[in-house]
NURODO-448883 format. One record per residue (C-alpha): residue in three letters; x, y, z. Coordinates in nm, 4 decimals, decimal comma, padded with zeros to 6 digits. Example, Ala and Ser with C-alpha at 12.3 -4.5 7.8 and 13.67 -1.06 7.14 Angstrom:
# NURODO-448883
+------+----------+----------+----------+
| voro |        X |        Y |        Z |
+------+----------+----------+----------+
|  ALA |  01,2300 | -00,4500 |  00,7800 |
|  SER |  01,3670 | -00,1060 |  00,7140 |
+------+----------+----------+----------+
END
This chain:
# NURODO-448883
+------+----------+----------+----------+
| voro |        X |        Y |        Z |
+------+----------+----------+----------+
|  MET |  13,4418 |  00,6471 |  19,6129 |
|  ILE |  13,2999 |  00,8766 |  19,3693 |
|  GLY |  13,5906 |  00,9809 |  19,1585 |
|  ASP |  13,8041 |  01,2451 |  19,1865 |
|  ALA |  13,6676 |  01,6184 |  19,0361 |
|  TRP |  13,6327 |  01,9349 |  19,1686 |
|  ARG |  13,7636 |  02,2772 |  19,0857 |
|  CYS |  13,7830 |  02,6660 |  19,1192 |
|  THR |  13,5073 |  02,8893 |  19,0234 |
|  GLY |  13,5457 |  03,1333 |  18,7503 |
|  SER |  13,5804 |  03,4963 |  18,7762 |
|  GLY |  13,2991 |  03,6817 |  18,9521 |
|  GLY |  13,3286 |  03,6464 |  19,3128 |
|  GLY |  13,5284 |  03,8428 |  19,5759 |
|  SER |  13,8775 |  03,7497 |  19,7130 |
|  GLY |  13,9934 |  03,6021 |  20,0310 |
|  ALA |  13,8271 |  03,4310 |  20,2971 |
|  PHE |  13,4889 |  03,5048 |  20,4035 |
|  PRO |  13,3821 |  03,6599 |  20,7212 |
|  ALA |  13,2914 |  03,4587 |  21,0173 |
|  SER |  12,8961 |  03,5742 |  20,9420 |
|  SER |  12,8880 |  03,4295 |  20,5924 |
|  VAL |  13,0740 |  03,1225 |  20,7106 |
|  ASN |  12,8221 |  03,0454 |  21,0026 |
|  GLU |  12,5653 |  03,1207 |  20,7354 |
|  THR |  12,6828 |  02,8690 |  20,4749 |
|  MET |  12,7483 |  02,6212 |  20,7503 |
|  ARG |  12,4000 |  02,6362 |  20,8115 |
|  HIS |  12,3216 |  02,5949 |  20,4609 |
|  MET |  12,5744 |  02,2793 |  20,4634 |
|  ARG |  12,4058 |  02,1207 |  20,7384 |
|  ARG |  12,0633 |  02,0980 |  20,5810 |
|  ALA |  12,2518 |  02,0177 |  20,2424 |
|  LEU |  12,4563 |  01,7131 |  20,4113 |
|  VAL |  12,1665 |  01,5643 |  20,5506 |
|  VAL |  11,9770 |  01,5697 |  20,2320 |
|  THR |  12,3019 |  01,4436 |  20,0495 |
|  LEU |  12,3398 |  01,1447 |  20,3036 |
|  MET |  11,9747 |  01,0401 |  20,2339 |
|  VAL |  12,0031 |  01,0484 |  19,8583 |
|  THR |  12,3265 |  00,8624 |  19,8919 |
|  ALA |  12,2272 |  00,6135 |  20,1218 |
|  MET |  11,8651 |  00,5411 |  19,9756 |
|  ASP |  11,8998 |  00,6587 |  19,6102 |
|  VAL |  11,5624 |  00,8141 |  19,6451 |
|  VAL |  11,4292 |  01,0937 |  19,4604 |
|  LEU |  11,3160 |  01,4220 |  19,6302 |
|  GLU |  11,0600 |  01,6656 |  19,5740 |
|  PRO |  11,1543 |  02,0322 |  19,5429 |
|  ALA |  11,0366 |  02,2555 |  19,8525 |
|  SER |  10,9289 |  02,5291 |  19,6297 |
|  ALA |  10,8512 |  02,6110 |  19,2417 |
|  GLN |  11,1147 |  02,7951 |  19,0640 |
|  GLU |  11,0851 |  03,0902 |  18,8778 |
|  VAL |  11,0339 |  03,1257 |  18,5370 |
|  GLY |  11,3348 |  03,0627 |  18,3339 |
|  PRO |  11,6437 |  02,8675 |  18,5058 |
|  VAL |  11,8261 |  02,9882 |  18,7994 |
|  ASN |  12,1813 |  02,8432 |  18,8066 |
|  ARG |  12,2555 |  02,8681 |  19,1689 |
|  ILE |  12,6060 |  02,8485 |  19,1368 |
|  ILE |  12,6151 |  03,1490 |  18,9434 |
|  ASP |  12,3472 |  03,3171 |  19,1737 |
|  ARG |  12,5556 |  03,2090 |  19,4905 |
|  LEU |  12,9180 |  03,3530 |  19,3316 |
|  GLN |  12,7126 |  03,6912 |  19,2306 |
|  GLN |  12,6528 |  03,7193 |  19,5723 |
|  ASP |  12,9597 |  03,6310 |  19,6792 |
|  ARG |  12,8568 |  03,3391 |  19,8595 |
|  PRO |  12,9964 |  03,0031 |  19,8543 |
|  ALA |  12,8244 |  02,7072 |  19,6302 |
|  ILE |  12,7706 |  02,3495 |  19,8018 |
|  GLY |  12,7253 |  02,0475 |  19,6109 |
|  THR |  12,7958 |  01,6909 |  19,5340 |
|  PHE |  12,8103 |  01,3926 |  19,3064 |
|  THR |  12,4888 |  01,2482 |  19,2483 |
|  ARG |  12,2100 |  01,1276 |  18,9952 |
|  SER |  11,9296 |  01,1974 |  19,2180 |
|  ALA |  11,7083 |  01,5546 |  19,2775 |
|  ASN |  11,8586 |  01,7600 |  19,5724 |
|  PRO |  11,6786 |  02,0679 |  19,6283 |
|  ASP |  11,8850 |  02,1683 |  19,9052 |
|  LEU |  12,2097 |  02,1814 |  19,7418 |
|  ASP |  12,3280 |  02,4384 |  19,4578 |
|  PHE |  12,4590 |  02,2055 |  19,1972 |
|  VAL |  12,4657 |  01,8424 |  19,1603 |
|  VAL |  12,7528 |  01,6872 |  18,9170 |
|  ILE |  12,6394 |  01,3896 |  18,6892 |
|  ASP |  12,9703 |  01,1737 |  18,6557 |
|  THR |  13,0173 |  01,0257 |  18,3159 |
|  GLN |  13,4071 |  01,0498 |  18,3514 |
|  TYR |  13,4286 |  00,6743 |  18,3538 |
|  GLY |  13,2785 |  00,3899 |  18,1514 |
|  GLU |  13,1056 |  00,4150 |  17,8221 |
|  PHE |  12,9358 |  00,7879 |  17,7854 |
|  ASP |  12,5669 |  00,7448 |  17,7766 |
|  ILE |  12,3461 |  01,0351 |  17,6831 |
|  GLY |  12,0515 |  00,8389 |  17,7573 |
|  ALA |  12,1304 |  00,8312 |  18,1280 |
|  VAL |  12,1966 |  01,1554 |  18,1630 |
|  GLU |  11,8921 |  01,2458 |  17,9939 |
|  GLN |  11,7025 |  01,0234 |  18,2753 |
|  ALA |  11,9115 |  01,1784 |  18,5451 |
|  LEU |  11,7835 |  01,5170 |  18,4465 |
|  ALA |  11,4030 |  01,4120 |  18,4028 |
|  ARG |  11,4536 |  01,3187 |  18,7958 |
|  MET |  11,5706 |  01,6540 |  18,8982 |
|  GLN |  11,2700 |  01,8470 |  18,7186 |
|  THR |  11,0780 |  02,0192 |  18,9834 |
|  GLY |  10,6867 |  02,1053 |  18,9323 |
|  ASN |  10,7347 |  02,3735 |  18,6811 |
|  GLY |  10,9925 |  02,1852 |  18,4893 |
|  ALA |  11,3247 |  02,3413 |  18,5652 |
|  PRO |  11,5396 |  02,1886 |  18,8445 |
|  THR |  11,6678 |  02,3776 |  19,1839 |
|  ALA |  11,9908 |  02,2488 |  19,1970 |
|  ALA |  12,2055 |  02,3044 |  18,8776 |
|  PRO |  12,2827 |  01,9987 |  18,7065 |
|  ILE |  12,6437 |  01,9889 |  18,5895 |
|  VAL |  12,7422 |  01,7185 |  18,3803 |
|  ARG |  13,1642 |  01,5585 |  18,4158 |
|  ILE |  13,2620 |  01,4743 |  18,0736 |
|  PRO |  13,4606 |  01,1658 |  17,9632 |
|  TYR |  13,8394 |  01,2238 |  17,9985 |
|  GLU |  13,8996 |  01,1215 |  17,6497 |
|  ALA |  13,6987 |  01,4048 |  17,5423 |
|  ARG |  13,8955 |  01,6671 |  17,6811 |
|  GLU |  14,0855 |  01,7368 |  17,3860 |
|  SER |  13,7949 |  01,7672 |  17,1552 |
|  PRO |  13,4624 |  01,7914 |  17,3747 |
|  GLN |  13,2502 |  01,9709 |  17,0954 |
|  THR |  13,0340 |  01,6580 |  17,0274 |
|  VAL |  13,0057 |  01,5492 |  17,3961 |
|  VAL |  12,9364 |  01,8997 |  17,5313 |
|  GLY |  12,6519 |  01,9695 |  17,2580 |
|  GLN |  12,4920 |  01,6546 |  17,3529 |
|  VAL |  12,4576 |  01,7242 |  17,7160 |
|  LEU |  12,3910 |  02,0925 |  17,6724 |
|  ASP |  12,1202 |  02,0178 |  17,4448 |
|  ALA |  11,9842 |  01,7819 |  17,7097 |
|  GLY |  11,9457 |  02,0972 |  17,9422 |
|  VAL |  12,2503 |  02,0812 |  18,1744 |
|  PHE |  12,3374 |  02,3891 |  18,3275 |
|  GLY |  12,7093 |  02,3449 |  18,3274 |
|  VAL |  12,9810 |  02,1416 |  18,2107 |
|  MET |  13,2910 |  02,0019 |  18,4394 |
|  PHE |  13,5988 |  01,9646 |  18,2152 |
|  PRO |  13,8549 |  01,6760 |  18,3443 |
|  ASP |  14,2278 |  01,7285 |  18,3736 |
|  ILE |  14,2804 |  02,0662 |  18,2057 |
|  GLU |  14,6617 |  02,1285 |  18,1716 |
|  THR |  14,7031 |  02,4084 |  17,9091 |
|  LYS |  14,5747 |  02,7326 |  17,7720 |
|  GLU |  14,4611 |  02,5566 |  17,4742 |
|  GLN |  14,2662 |  02,2950 |  17,6254 |
|  ALA |  14,0951 |  02,5438 |  17,8456 |
|  ALA |  14,0012 |  02,7725 |  17,5588 |
|  THR |  13,8688 |  02,4610 |  17,3401 |
|  ALA |  13,6498 |  02,3668 |  17,6214 |
|  ILE |  13,5217 |  02,7226 |  17,6685 |
|  SER |  13,4640 |  02,7616 |  17,2956 |
|  SER |  13,2451 |  02,4033 |  17,2977 |
|  MET |  12,9811 |  02,5698 |  17,4858 |
|  ARG |  12,9241 |  02,8648 |  17,3131 |
|  PHE |  12,7281 |  02,9209 |  16,9912 |
|  VAL |  12,8894 |  03,0013 |  16,6692 |
|  GLN |  12,8364 |  03,3465 |  16,5665 |
|  PRO |  12,6657 |  03,4424 |  16,2510 |
|  ALA |  12,9227 |  03,5178 |  15,9648 |
|  GLY |  13,0517 |  03,8835 |  16,0067 |
|  ALA |  12,9626 |  03,9014 |  16,3833 |
|  HIS |  13,1991 |  04,0444 |  16,6265 |
|  GLY |  13,1584 |  03,8012 |  16,9280 |
|  GLU |  13,3808 |  03,8090 |  17,2343 |
|  THR |  13,6596 |  03,5416 |  17,2414 |
|  PRO |  13,6925 |  03,2138 |  17,2727 |
|  PRO |  13,4587 |  03,1861 |  16,9577 |
|  GLY |  13,1840 |  02,9429 |  16,9738 |
|  LEU |  13,1902 |  02,5927 |  16,8428 |
|  ARG |  12,8250 |  02,4908 |  16,9533 |
|  GLU |  12,5500 |  02,4740 |  16,6429 |
|  PHE |  12,2154 |  02,5887 |  16,7591 |
|  VAL |  12,0446 |  02,2553 |  16,7594 |
|  PRO |  11,8843 |  02,2924 |  17,0987 |
|  GLY |  11,7549 |  01,9693 |  17,1500 |
|  SER |  11,4980 |  01,9337 |  17,4440 |
|  ALA |  11,7070 |  02,2401 |  17,6622 |
|  PRO |  11,4614 |  02,5106 |  17,5838 |
|  GLU |  11,1628 |  02,3026 |  17,7121 |
|  PHE |  11,3829 |  02,1756 |  17,9920 |
|  TRP |  11,4714 |  02,5508 |  18,0987 |
|  ARG |  11,0813 |  02,6267 |  18,0283 |
|  LEU |  11,2003 |  02,8873 |  17,7562 |
|  SER |  11,1746 |  02,9724 |  17,3950 |
|  ASP |  11,4326 |  02,8562 |  17,1394 |
|  ARG |  11,4932 |  03,2388 |  17,1170 |
|  GLU |  11,4954 |  03,3142 |  17,4885 |
|  TYR |  11,7354 |  02,9717 |  17,5421 |
|  GLN |  11,9668 |  03,1024 |  17,3057 |
|  SER |  12,0281 |  03,4250 |  17,4525 |
|  ARG |  12,0708 |  03,2682 |  17,7935 |
|  ALA |  12,3055 |  02,9503 |  17,7087 |
|  ASP |  12,6220 |  03,1360 |  17,7265 |
|  VAL |  12,9096 |  03,1196 |  17,9721 |
|  TRP |  12,9009 |  03,3215 |  18,2644 |
|  PRO |  13,0822 |  03,5238 |  18,3838 |
|  LEU |  13,2269 |  03,6096 |  17,9982 |
|  ASP |  12,8682 |  03,6610 |  17,9516 |
|  GLN |  12,7363 |  03,8400 |  18,2781 |
|  SER |  12,3630 |  03,7433 |  18,1484 |
|  GLY |  12,4686 |  03,3957 |  18,0979 |
|  ALA |  12,3273 |  03,1145 |  18,2790 |
|  LEU |  12,6095 |  02,8438 |  18,1890 |
|  ILE |  12,9019 |  02,7489 |  18,4033 |
|  ALA |  13,2391 |  02,5959 |  18,2972 |
|  MET |  13,4137 |  02,4177 |  18,5650 |
|  LEU |  13,7836 |  02,2976 |  18,4634 |
|  GLN |  13,9551 |  02,0664 |  18,6801 |
|  ILE |  14,3331 |  02,1016 |  18,8079 |
|  GLU |  14,4469 |  01,7770 |  18,8767 |
|  SER |  14,8422 |  01,7403 |  18,7731 |
|  LEU |  15,1429 |  01,9509 |  18,8557 |
|  THR |  15,1684 |  02,0686 |  18,4900 |
|  ALA |  14,8303 |  02,2058 |  18,5464 |
|  VAL |  14,9206 |  02,3879 |  18,8533 |
|  ASP |  15,2335 |  02,5043 |  18,6228 |
|  HIS |  15,0089 |  02,6294 |  18,3793 |
|  LEU |  14,7449 |  02,7831 |  18,5683 |
|  ASP |  14,8312 |  03,1427 |  18,5167 |
|  ASP |  14,7905 |  03,0777 |  18,1241 |
|  ILE |  14,4978 |  02,8741 |  18,1790 |
|  LEU |  14,2980 |  03,1719 |  18,3669 |
|  ASP |  14,4073 |  03,4072 |  18,0942 |
|  VAL |  14,1012 |  03,2410 |  17,9029 |
|  PRO |  13,7893 |  03,4443 |  17,9279 |
|  GLY |  13,4568 |  03,2626 |  17,9966 |
|  ILE |  13,6266 |  02,9939 |  18,3242 |
|  GLY |  13,3296 |  02,9925 |  18,5500 |
|  ALA |  13,4686 |  02,7455 |  18,8069 |
|  ILE |  13,8394 |  02,5934 |  18,8645 |
|  PHE |  13,8296 |  02,2556 |  19,0530 |
|  LEU |  14,0791 |  02,0956 |  19,2300 |
|  GLY |  14,1306 |  01,6981 |  19,2041 |
|  PRO |  14,3480 |  01,6190 |  19,5109 |
|  THR |  14,3705 |  01,2266 |  19,4406 |
|  ASP |  14,4916 |  01,2575 |  19,0829 |
|  LEU |  14,7395 |  01,5445 |  19,1565 |
|  ALA |  14,8890 |  01,3286 |  19,4433 |
|  GLU |  14,9443 |  01,0678 |  19,1598 |
|  SER |  15,1155 |  01,3016 |  18,9434 |
|  ILE |  15,3526 |  01,3815 |  19,1707 |
|  GLY |  15,4006 |  01,0424 |  19,3166 |
|  ALA |  15,2585 |  01,1306 |  19,7096 |
|  THR |  15,1069 |  00,8774 |  19,8941 |
|  GLY |  14,7450 |  01,0176 |  19,8959 |
|  PRO |  14,5272 |  01,3595 |  19,8658 |
|  ASN |  14,6432 |  01,4787 |  20,2252 |
|  ALA |  14,9930 |  01,4386 |  20,1575 |
|  PRO |  15,1944 |  01,7694 |  20,2667 |
|  ARG |  15,3376 |  01,8038 |  19,9231 |
|  VAL |  14,9904 |  01,7757 |  19,7963 |
|  GLU |  14,8133 |  02,0137 |  20,0202 |
|  ALA |  15,1111 |  02,2626 |  19,9155 |
|  LEU |  15,0233 |  02,2547 |  19,5616 |
|  VAL |  14,6321 |  02,2859 |  19,6688 |
|  GLN |  14,7358 |  02,6191 |  19,8889 |
|  ARG |  14,9197 |  02,7440 |  19,5607 |
|  VAL |  14,6588 |  02,7083 |  19,3501 |
|  LEU |  14,4091 |  02,8834 |  19,5724 |
|  GLY |  14,6369 |  03,1557 |  19,6198 |
|  VAL |  14,6742 |  03,2047 |  19,2363 |
|  CYS |  14,2648 |  03,2127 |  19,2149 |
|  LEU |  14,2251 |  03,4592 |  19,4954 |
|  GLU |  14,5020 |  03,6728 |  19,3415 |
|  ARG |  14,3077 |  03,6297 |  18,9979 |
|  ASN |  13,9618 |  03,6855 |  19,1887 |
|  VAL |  13,8823 |  03,3309 |  19,0413 |
|  PRO |  13,7042 |  03,1451 |  19,3207 |
|  CYS |  13,8232 |  02,8186 |  19,4045 |
|  GLY |  13,6721 |  02,4716 |  19,4507 |
|  TYR |  13,7739 |  02,1429 |  19,6465 |
|  PRO |  13,6160 |  01,8029 |  19,7241 |
|  ILE |  13,5252 |  01,7353 |  20,0796 |
|  VAL |  13,4911 |  01,3462 |  20,1154 |
|  ALA |  13,4807 |  01,2483 |  20,4793 |
|  ARG |  13,3793 |  00,9508 |  20,6828 |
|  THR |  13,1037 |  01,1317 |  20,9037 |
|  PRO |  12,9126 |  01,4077 |  20,8790 |
|  GLU |  13,0907 |  01,6027 |  21,1742 |
|  ASP |  13,4089 |  01,5609 |  20,9592 |
|  ALA |  13,2329 |  01,7123 |  20,6396 |
|  GLU |  13,1585 |  01,9897 |  20,8534 |
|  ARG |  13,4614 |  02,0694 |  21,0191 |
|  GLU |  13,6256 |  02,0554 |  20,6852 |
|  THR |  13,3751 |  02,2455 |  20,5320 |
|  ALA |  13,4150 |  02,5132 |  20,7665 |
|  ARG |  13,8255 |  02,4923 |  20,7232 |
|  ARG |  13,8155 |  02,5327 |  20,3352 |
|  LEU |  13,5577 |  02,8088 |  20,3520 |
|  ASN |  13,7992 |  02,9864 |  20,5858 |
|  GLU |  14,1083 |  02,9273 |  20,3594 |
|  GLY |  13,8615 |  03,1283 |  20,0998 |
|  PHE |  13,7419 |  02,8161 |  19,8802 |
|  LYS |  13,4095 |  02,8861 |  19,7054 |
|  VAL |  13,2872 |  02,5961 |  19,5757 |
|  LEU |  13,2595 |  02,2836 |  19,7574 |
|  ALA |  13,1351 |  01,9437 |  19,6519 |
|  VAL |  13,0626 |  01,7407 |  20,0048 |
|  MET |  13,0515 |  01,3850 |  20,0051 |
|  THR |  13,0496 |  01,1124 |  20,2832 |
|  VAL |  13,2161 |  00,7642 |  20,2559 |
|  SER |  13,2685 |  00,4600 |  20,3982 |
|  ARG |  13,6438 |  00,3746 |  20,4096 |
+------+----------+----------+----------+
END
């Protein structure tokens, strides 16, 4: 099974459950995406995009959330134009930036920029000092970063800072301050922008309302749940994403579907809705029908970022 990783999306969307019309529209979107996801998972094929991208990138997670619509994605290293985002998972094993760059190359469309927003989940070991790894994946051109197992406000602030450029001396930028040096690598070319255009757009949303990068922070322990309000005080969080399997382990529950785990999931969702922070969750199902049913359920509860996977157990 793909590793446990998913969270609530940061400030910028509406609150509460979606109206029936929005859920129905999203389910149609999800059905198309799920068919493609199953094909990619089963055959590991590289798909051609349905249409050309606009000049410059469109981060479809941000675009959907700005319209108060949910974003649907999955974990994969293959192109998937019918999804809003794909997560390239580097949490486990030795970090290999070359493998990330190869995955990004497969996701490029006819004019270069990918359709589904590529997100990289960084290694667990990098969560305390993520600057180096985050700098590498952003320089490669990814549209966002997923940070595993964030438990404190300080960790959250460091995560956001690692994605932001260092401000010139004397500049009065918004907090958290940036830690990223401007060594853009292949990112401007991947985004089909000049260096200056890239630098102006490569900031975190919603702290920068025109920013094209999204930070997704994972909540995966009881400690994180207890500190969630403090974590959400950090500006620039684009997504909180729940990790129910690790959450279950942290409380000694039997699995991600245990009642005690679901109670914590609903607690996190409630805080996110109250703070106007869209919340995300992983849908791991045995069949497409199960995935569709679970997606409808979580959308009705108010989740706004869903990673949908089907696995045989």
